[in-house]
TORPA-4810 file (N, C-alpha, C, O; in nm, 3 decimals):
<nodes>
NODE_1_-0.836_-1.150_-4.836_-0.711_-1.200_-4.789_-0.680_-1.331_-4.860_-0.768_-1.414_-4.882_X
NODE_2_-0.556_-1.348_-4.894_-0.516_-1.470_-4.964_-0.491_-1.580_-4.861_-0.467_-1.550_-4.744_X
NODE_3_-0.497_-1.704_-4.902_-0.472_-1.815_-4.809_-0.333_-1.809_-4.748_-0.312_-1.848_-4.634_X
NODE_4_-0.239_-1.759_-4.826_-0.103_-1.749_-4.776_-0.095_-1.649_-4.659_-0.028_-1.678_-4.560_X
NODE_5_-0.161_-1.536_-4.669_-0.164_-1.435_-4.562_-0.236_-1.490_-4.439_-0.196_-1.464_-4.325_X
NODE_6_-0.343_-1.567_-4.463_-0.418_-1.627_-4.351_-0.328_-1.725_-4.275_-0.329_-1.727_-4.152_X
NODE_7_-0.253_-1.804_-4.347_-0.163_-1.901_-4.284_-0.055_-1.829_-4.204_-0.025_-1.869_-4.092_X
NODE_8_0.002_-1.724_-4.260_0.105_-1.648_-4.192_0.049_-1.582_-4.064_0.115_-1.582_-3.960_X
NODE_9_-0.071_-1.526_-4.072_-0.132_-1.465_-3.955_-0.160_-1.569_-3.847_-0.140_-1.542_-3.729_X
NODE_10_-0.206_-1.687_-3.886_-0.234_-1.794_-3.790_-0.106_-1.839_-3.721_-0.105_-1.860_-3.600_X
NODE_11_0.003_-1.855_-3.796_0.131_-1.897_-3.738_0.185_-1.790_-3.641_0.237_-1.823_-3.535_X
NODE_12_0.171_-1.665_-3.677_0.217_-1.557_-3.588_0.136_-1.556_-3.459_0.191_-1.537_-3.350_X
NODE_13_0.006_-1.576_-3.471_-0.080_-1.579_-3.353_-0.045_-1.697_-3.264_-0.041_-1.683_-3.142_X
NODE_14_-0.021_-1.813_-3.323_0.014_-1.933_-3.246_0.149_-1.914_-3.176_0.165_-1.956_-3.061_X
NODE_15_0.244_-1.852_-3.242_0.375_-1.829_-3.182_0.364_-1.731_-3.066_0.431_-1.747_-2.964_X
NODE_16_0.280_-1.631_-3.080_0.260_-1.534_-2.973_0.197_-1.599_-2.851_0.241_-1.574_-2.738_X
NODE_17_0.096_-1.681_-2.871_0.029_-1.749_-2.761_0.125_-1.844_-2.691_0.127_-1.852_-2.568_X
NODE_18_0.204_-1.918_-2.769_0.296_-2.015_-2.711_0.404_-1.945_-2.629_0.438_-1.992_-2.520_X
NODE_19_0.458_-1.834_-2.677_0.564_-1.768_-2.601_0.510_-1.698_-2.477_0.582_-1.686_-2.378_X
NODE_20_0.385_-1.652_-2.481_0.332_-1.584_-2.363_0.303_-1.682_-2.250_0.312_-1.644_-2.133_X
NODE_21_0.269_-1.806_-2.280_0.244_-1.902_-2.174_0.372_-1.965_-2.122_0.377_-2.008_-2.007_X
NODE_22_0.476_-1.972_-2.203_0.600_-2.036_-2.162_0.705_-1.934_-2.119_0.823_-1.969_-2.108_X
NODE_23_0.667_-1.812_-2.096_0.762_-1.707_-2.061_0.814_-1.727_-1.920_0.738_-1.763_-1.829_X
NODE_24_0.943_-1.705_-1.902_1.001_-1.713_-1.769_1.076_-1.583_-1.741_1.121_-1.515_-1.833_X
NODE_25_1.089_-1.552_-1.616_1.157_-1.431_-1.573_1.284_-1.473_-1.501_1.286_-1.572_-1.428_X
NODE_26_1.391_-1.396_-1.521_1.518_-1.424_-1.458_1.554_-1.310_-1.363_1.541_-1.192_-1.396_X
NODE_27_1.600_-1.349_-1.245_1.648_-1.252_-1.146_1.800_-1.248_-1.160_1.867_-1.349_-1.139_X
NODE_28_1.852_-1.131_-1.194_1.995_-1.119_-1.224_2.061_-1.017_-1.132_1.995_-0.940_-1.063_X
NODE_29_2.193_-1.020_-1.133_2.271_-0.926_-1.054_2.312_-0.987_-0.922_2.255_-1.086_-0.877_X
NODE_30_2.413_-0.926_-0.861_2.465_-0.977_-0.734_2.360_-0.968_-0.624_2.351_-1.057_-0.539_X
NODE_31_2.282_-0.861_-0.625_2.181_-0.844_-0.521_2.044_-0.898_-0.564_1.951_-0.899_-0.484_X
NODE_32_2.031_-0.943_-0.690_1.906_-0.999_-0.739_1.796_-0.897_-0.758_1.678_-0.932_-0.756_X
NODE_33_1.833_-0.771_-0.775_1.733_-0.665_-0.787_1.692_-0.639_-0.932_1.600_-0.562_-0.957_X
NODE_34_1.759_-0.703_-1.027_1.729_-0.678_-1.169_1.654_-0.798_-1.225_1.696_-0.912_-1.206_X
NODE_35_1.545_-0.773_-1.292_1.466_-0.879_-1.354_1.472_-0.861_-1.505_1.468_-0.748_-1.555_X
NODE_36_1.481_-0.972_-1.578_1.481_-0.964_-1.723_1.423_-1.092_-1.783_1.412_-1.194_-1.715_X
NODE_37_1.388_-1.083_-1.911_1.323_-1.196_-1.978_1.423_-1.295_-2.036_1.385_-1.407_-2.068_X
NODE_38_1.549_-1.256_-2.050_1.651_-1.347_-2.105_1.741_-1.396_-1.994_1.767_-1.322_-1.898_X
NODE_39_1.790_-1.519_-2.003_1.877_-1.572_-1.897_2.008_-1.494_-1.888_2.057_-1.440_-1.987_X
NODE_40_2.063_-1.487_-1.768_2.192_-1.424_-1.745_2.282_-1.525_-1.674_2.233_-1.623_-1.618_X
NODE_41_2.413_-1.501_-1.677_2.508_-1.601_-1.626_2.498_-1.622_-1.476_2.524_-1.733_-1.429_X
NODE_42_2.461_-1.521_-1.398_2.450_-1.537_-1.253_2.306_-1.533_-1.205_2.281_-1.513_-1.086_X
NODE_43_2.211_-1.551_-1.296_2.070_-1.535_-1.261_2.003_-1.664_-1.216_2.056_-1.774_-1.231_X
NODE_44_1.885_-1.646_-1.161_1.801_-1.757_-1.119_1.665_-1.740_-1.183_1.613_-1.628_-1.194_X
NODE_45_1.608_-1.851_-1.227_1.475_-1.845_-1.287_1.372_-1.825_-1.177_1.379_-1.889_-1.071_X
NODE_46_1.276_-1.738_-1.201_1.170_-1.711_-1.107_1.044_-1.780_-1.157_1.002_-1.758_-1.270_X
NODE_47_0.986_-1.862_-1.073_0.864_-1.932_-1.112_0.747_-1.835_-1.107_0.722_-1.772_-1.004_X
NODE_48_0.677_-1.825_-1.214_0.561_-1.737_-1.220_0.436_-1.819_-1.191_0.419_-1.929_-1.243_X
NODE_49_0.351_-1.765_-1.109_0.225_-1.831_-1.080_0.119_-1.776_-1.173_0.121_-1.657_-1.206_X
NODE_50_0.027_-1.860_-1.215_-0.080_-1.808_-1.299_-0.173_-1.719_-1.217_-0.181_-1.732_-1.095_X
NODE_51_-0.241_-1.630_-1.284_-0.336_-1.543_-1.215_-0.447_-1.626_-1.154_-0.488_-1.727_-1.212_X
NODE_52_-0.496_-1.588_-1.038_-0.603_-1.666_-0.975_-0.731_-1.660_-1.057_-0.763_-1.559_-1.120_X
NODE_53_-0.804_-1.771_-1.055_-0.930_-1.774_-1.130_-1.039_-1.705_-1.048_-1.016_-1.665_-0.933_X
NODE_54_-1.156_-1.692_-1.105_-1.266_-1.619_-1.040_-1.307_-1.685_-0.908_-1.343_-1.615_-0.813_X
NODE_55_-1.302_-1.818_-0.901_-1.342_-1.888_-0.779_-1.244_-1.856_-0.665_-1.287_-1.837_-0.551_X
NODE_56_-1.114_-1.851_-0.695_-1.015_-1.819_-0.592_-1.030_-1.675_-0.545_-1.015_-1.647_-0.426_X
NODE_57_-1.060_-1.585_-0.637_-1.080_-1.445_-0.600_-1.202_-1.432_-0.510_-1.199_-1.359_-0.411_X
NODE_58_-1.310_-1.501_-0.544_-1.431_-1.495_-0.463_-1.407_-1.556_-0.324_-1.458_-1.505_-0.224_X
NODE_59_-1.331_-1.665_-0.319_-1.297_-1.728_-0.192_-1.220_-1.630_-0.102_-1.247_-1.620_0.017_X
NODE_60_-1.123_-1.559_-0.161_-1.045_-1.462_-0.084_-1.134_-1.349_-0.034_-1.117_-1.303_0.079_X
NODE_61_-1.227_-1.304_-0.115_-1.319_-1.199_-0.072_-1.409_-1.247_0.041_-1.438_-1.172_0.134_X
NODE_62_-1.453_-1.373_0.033_-1.537_-1.428_0.139_-1.461_-1.437_0.271_-1.514_-1.404_0.377_X
NODE_63_-1.335_-1.480_0.264_-1.252_-1.489_0.385_-1.233_-1.350_0.444_-1.243_-1.332_0.565_X
NODE_64_-1.205_-1.252_0.359_-1.185_-1.116_0.408_-1.313_-1.063_0.473_-1.306_-0.995_0.575_X
NODE_65_-1.428_-1.092_0.415_-1.555_-1.047_0.473_-1.580_-1.113_0.609_-1.624_-1.046_0.703_X
NODE_66_-1.552_-1.244_0.621_-1.569_-1.314_0.749_-1.477_-1.255_0.856_-1.518_-1.235_0.970_X
NODE_67_-1.351_-1.227_0.818_-1.258_-1.169_0.913_-1.300_-1.029_0.953_-1.285_-0.991_1.070_X
NODE_68_-1.353_-0.951_0.861_-1.400_-0.816_0.891_-1.516_-0.822_0.991_-1.520_-0.745_1.087_X
NODE_69_-1.610_-0.915_0.969_-1.724_-0.930_1.060_-1.679_-0.976_1.199_-1.730_-0.929_1.301_X
NODE_70_-1.582_-1.069_1.202_-1.530_-1.116_1.331_-1.461_-1.003_1.406_-1.474_-0.992_1.528_X
NODE_71_-1.388_-0.919_1.334_-1.320_-0.806_1.396_-1.420_-0.705_1.451_-1.400_-0.651_1.560_X
NODE_72_-1.526_-0.680_1.378_-1.630_-0.589_1.426_-1.697_-0.644_1.552_-1.727_-0.570_1.646_X
NODE_73_-1.721_-0.777_1.554_-1.783_-0.838_1.671_-1.691_-0.827_1.793_-1.738_-0.801_1.904_X
NODE_74_-1.560_-0.847_1.774_-1.466_-0.834_1.885_-1.462_-0.691_1.937_-1.456_-0.668_2.058_X
NODE_75_-1.466_-0.595_1.846_-1.466_-0.455_1.888_-1.591_-0.421_1.967_-1.583_-0.351_2.068_X
NODE_76_-1.706_-0.470_1.922_-1.831_-0.443_1.994_-1.829_-0.510_2.131_-1.878_-0.453_2.228_X
NODE_77_-1.773_-0.630_2.139_-1.762_-0.701_2.268_-1.675_-0.622_2.365_-1.707_-0.611_2.483_X
NODE_78_-1.563_-0.567_2.315_-1.474_-0.488_2.400_-1.545_-0.361_2.448_-1.535_-0.326_2.566_X
NODE_79_-1.616_-0.293_2.358_-1.688_-0.172_2.399_-1.796_-0.204_2.503_-1.819_-0.125_2.594_X
NODE_80_-1.862_-0.320_2.489_-1.963_-0.360_2.586_-1.900_-0.386_2.723_-1.957_-0.350_2.826_X
NODE_81_-1.781_-0.450_2.724_-1.711_-0.473_2.851_-1.677_-0.340_2.918_-1.690_-0.327_3.040_X
NODE_82_-1.633_-0.241_2.841_-1.602_-0.109_2.896_-1.727_-0.043_2.953_-1.723_0.019_3.059_X
NODE_83_-1.839_-0.055_2.881_-1.964_0.004_2.931_-2.006_-0.062_3.061_-2.047_0.006_3.156_X
NODE_84_-1.996_-0.196_3.067_-2.032_-0.267_3.189_-1.943_-0.226_3.305_-1.991_-0.208_3.417_X
NODE_85_-1.813_-0.213_3.280_-1.720_-0.174_3.385_-1.749_-0.032_3.432_-1.739_-0.003_3.552_X
NODE_86_-1.785_0.056_3.340_-1.816_0.194_3.378_-1.942_0.199_3.464_-1.952_0.281_3.555_X
NODE_87_-2.038_0.113_3.435_-2.161_0.109_3.516_-2.131_0.062_3.658_-2.195_0.107_3.753_X
NODE_88_-2.033_-0.026_3.673_-1.995_-0.074_3.807_-1.898_0.022_3.876_-1.861_0.000_3.991_X
NODE_89_-1.857_0.127_3.806_-1.766_0.225_3.864_-1.621_0.188_3.850_-1.537_0.240_3.924_X
NODE_90_-1.589_0.099_3.759_-1.450_0.057_3.739_-1.392_0.129_3.619_-1.465_0.174_3.531_X
NODE_91_-1.260_0.139_3.615_-1.191_0.201_3.501_-1.179_0.102_3.386_-1.226_-0.011_3.398_X
NODE_92_-1.117_0.142_3.274_-1.106_0.056_3.157_-1.036_-0.076_3.183_-1.068_-0.176_3.118_X
NODE_93_-0.941_-0.081_3.276_-0.869_-0.206_3.302_-0.931_-0.283_3.418_-0.873_-0.382_3.463_X
NODE_94_-1.047_-0.240_3.468_-1.111_-0.307_3.581_-1.053_-0.263_3.713_-1.073_-0.330_3.814_X
NODE_95_-0.981_-0.154_3.714_-0.919_-0.104_3.836_-1.013_-0.002_3.897_-1.065_0.086_3.829_X
NODE_96_-1.033_-0.015_4.027_-1.122_0.079_4.095_-1.054_0.215_4.103_-0.933_0.223_4.126_X
NODE_97_-1.130_0.322_4.084_-1.069_0.454_4.091_-1.032_0.488_4.235_-1.088_0.432_4.329_X
NODE_98_-0.939_0.581_4.252_-0.899_0.625_4.385_-1.014_0.700_4.451_-1.090_0.770_4.383_X
NODE_99_-1.028_0.685_4.582_-1.134_0.760_4.649_-1.102_0.909_4.646_-0.986_0.950_4.646_X
NODE_100_-1.206_0.989_4.644_-1.187_1.134_4.642_-1.140_1.178_4.779_-1.184_1.124_4.881_X
NODE_101_-1.051_1.276_4.784_-1.005_1.322_4.915_-1.119_1.389_4.991_-1.207_1.452_4.933_X
NODE_102_-1.116_1.372_5.123_-1.220_1.432_5.208_-1.208_1.583_5.201_-1.099_1.639_5.188_X
NODE_103_-1.323_1.649_5.210_-1.324_1.795_5.206_-1.255_1.849_5.330_-1.282_1.803_5.441_X
NODE_104_-1.168_1.943_5.313_-1.095_2.002_5.425_-1.147_2.142_5.449_-1.204_2.206_5.361_X
NODE_105_-1.125_2.190_5.573_-1.167_2.326_5.606_-1.079_2.424_5.530_-0.961_2.400_5.505_X
NODE_106_-1.141_2.533_5.493_-1.064_2.637_5.426_-0.971_2.702_5.528_-1.016_2.740_5.636_X
NODE_107_-0.848_2.714_5.497_-0.751_2.774_5.588_-0.752_2.925_5.574_-0.774_2.981_5.467_X
NODE_108_-0.728_2.988_5.688_-0.718_3.133_5.684_-0.581_3.168_5.628_-0.481_3.103_5.660_X
NODE_109_-0.576_3.269_5.545_-0.444_3.306_5.495_-0.358_3.360_5.609_-0.408_3.430_5.697_X
NODE_110_-0.233_3.327_5.607_-0.141_3.373_5.711_-0.113_3.521_5.689_-0.106_3.570_5.577_X
NODE_111_-0.099_3.589_5.801_-0.065_3.732_5.793_0.076_3.744_5.740_0.166_3.668_5.776_X
NODE_112_0.093_3.844_5.655_0.226_3.863_5.598_0.320_3.919_5.703_0.283_4.006_5.781_X
NODE_113_0.439_3.869_5.704_0.542_3.920_5.796_0.600_4.047_5.734_0.613_4.058_5.612_X
NODE_114_0.634_4.140_5.819_0.697_4.261_5.764_0.834_4.226_5.708_0.907_4.143_5.762_X
NODE_115_0.865_4.289_5.601_0.994_4.262_5.537_1.105_4.326_5.618_1.098_4.442_5.658_X
NODE_116_1.205_4.249_5.639_1.320_4.300_5.712_1.427_4.340_5.612_1.432_4.291_5.499_X
NODE_117_1.511_4.431_5.656_1.618_4.476_5.568_1.720_4.364_5.553_1.746_4.289_5.647_X
NODE_118_1.774_4.353_5.437_1.873_4.248_5.413_2.008_4.296_5.463_2.033_4.417_5.466_X
NODE_119_2.094_4.207_5.501_2.226_4.248_5.549_2.316_4.294_5.435_2.423_4.349_5.459_X
NODE_120_2.275_4.272_5.313_2.357_4.310_5.200_2.320_4.450_5.153_2.204_4.490_5.161_X
NODE_121_2.412_4.520_5.107_2.389_4.655_5.058_2.383_4.649_4.907_2.474_4.597_4.842_X
NODE_122_2.277_4.703_4.850_2.262_4.705_4.705_2.323_4.832_4.651_2.333_4.931_4.723_X
NODE_123_2.364_4.831_4.526_2.424_4.952_4.469_2.326_5.069_4.471_2.369_5.183_4.492_X
NODE_124_2.197_5.046_4.450_2.100_5.156_4.449_2.089_5.218_4.588_2.078_5.340_4.601_X
NODE_125_2.092_5.135_4.692_2.082_5.187_4.828_2.206_5.263_4.865_2.198_5.361_4.939_X
NODE_126_2.320_5.220_4.816_2.446_5.282_4.848_2.453_5.422_4.786_2.501_5.516_4.850_X
NODE_127_2.407_5.435_4.662_2.410_5.566_4.597_2.308_5.660_4.659_2.331_5.781_4.662_X
NODE_128_2.197_5.609_4.710_2.097_5.694_4.773_2.149_5.748_4.905_2.115_5.861_4.941_X
NODE_129_2.230_5.673_4.978_2.286_5.718_5.106_2.396_5.820_5.083_2.412_5.912_5.163_X
NODE_130_2.471_5.806_4.978_2.583_5.895_4.954_2.541_6.029_4.897_2.621_6.122_4.899_X
NODE_131_2.421_6.042_4.846_2.375_6.170_4.790_2.331_6.262_4.903_2.269_6.219_5.001_X
NODE_132_2.363_6.388_4.887_2.316_6.482_4.990_2.168_6.511_4.971_2.120_6.510_4.857_X
NODE_133_2.097_6.537_5.073_1.955_6.568_5.064_1.938_6.707_5.006_2.013_6.798_5.042_X
NODE_134_1.844_6.727_4.921_1.827_6.856_4.856_1.721_6.937_4.918_1.695_7.049_4.874_X
</nodes>
């Protein structure tokens, strides 16, 4: 490679690095739903945050792990309260269950009443009366 090509490659690399760190995003449109890299007349610049470093990522993971453990402990505490209440004969909300109804004597079935004729005449009964006996 010639020195001239090396210089050109170095300048291109420097320009690329500089533009990638100084890049800004613009929110455009009446509803602000369109994003673009070039400014627009009704747009607003959106501040970009740098990516979190490894320490921040580890801190977030530690917080999530602590919260997960605390949630598990709360769940186990709740289940223990339910077990204790069940041992004392209480329901989940600490409400005593209703007493069981006292056993009652078995009732004798009532004798069926004979069916009485209805005062209404049905069409089937009417046709049976009007037919002569054979």
